[in-house]
N, C-alpha and C positions, 0 to 999 in steps of 0.2 A: 361628487368629487370632494376630496378632503381639502379644506382650506387651512393653510399653515401660516402662522404669524411670520412676517419677514425676518424677525429676530431669530426665530427657530429654524428658518429655512436652511441656513448653512449647516446646522447640526443635523437636520433631516437628511440632507444630501450626503454628509459625511457618514452617517449611519448606513444609508443605502449602499454607498460604495464599499463599506466594510462588510456588509452582508454579501454583496456580489463577490468580493475578493475571497472571503472565507468559504463561500460555497464552491468557488473555483478550486481552492486548495483541497477542500474536502473531496471533491470529485476526483482530483488527481491522486490523492492518497488512497481512495477506494480502488481506483484502477491499478495502482501499484500493488495493493494488497491482493487483489484477485490474481495478478500476474505471479506474485510470489507464491501464493497457494497452489496455482496451477503448476509452476515449475517444481515445487516441493513434491507434489503428487507424482509428477513425471520422474523425478529423481528416485523416489521410493519404489516406483514400478520397475525402474531399471535395476535397482539394488535387488529387488525380489527375483527378477529374471537372472541376474548374475549368481544369486544364491543357489538357484536350481541347476546351474551349469556345472558340468564336470570340471575338476581342477585343472585338467590339461587343455581346456578350451582356449583357443587363440582369441584374445580380446583386443580391441582397438579403441583408441581415444581420439576424438576429433580435436585437431589443433588448427584453427583457421580453415584452410581448404584441404588440409592434409590429414590422413589417418595415420596414427603412430601406434605400433604394437605396444600394449601395456600389460603388465602382470595383473592377473585376475584379482589377487588379494589387495594389491596396491590400488587398483581401480575401485574396488569396493570401499576401501578406507577413504579414498578421495571423494567418492559420492556421498558417503556418510557425513563427511565434513561439510559438503555442500548442503546437505539436508539440514544440518545443524545451523548453518548460516541462514538458510531460508526460515527456520524457526525463529531465529533472532530478528530477522527482518520483519516477519509477520507480527511478532510481539511489538516491535517499535512502531510499525505502521498502525497497529490496532490502538496503541496509546495515542498516537497523533490523531487518529480518527475520532476517538473519544473526546480529546481536547477540543478539536474543531467543532464537534457537535455541541459541546457545552458553550463554546464561544458563539456559535450561531444562535443558540437559545437565548443567551444573555443579550446579544445584539438585537434580536427580535423583540425581546422584552423591553429594551431601551426604546426601540422604535414605537412600540405600542404605548409606552408611557408618554413619549413625546406627542403622539397623536391624541391621546386621551387628555393630556394637559391642555392642549389647544381646544 
């Protein structure tokens, strides 16, 4: 068992809490990233299906619990905008994940330094 000087115990507990909190945020960001990637793939598949549909095809858009008839070209444009939004979300979440990874590495290094110092 690691013995820690009482003077450094408070710093040790603080660093442990920071590691736990950062890990929780990182897991949350990873889950959001996976969800955004899945939704983007789904949107792109829908766009591909709409591209192969004839121009006179009746298309419907889900609004709440109701389906509303929508223009094919308008629906494609709307889905392309959604795909772009998911691209932006994925980029933002990737940057957050990289930042949190760096933060976890720095915090782990601080913890190792504190343990080695004792």
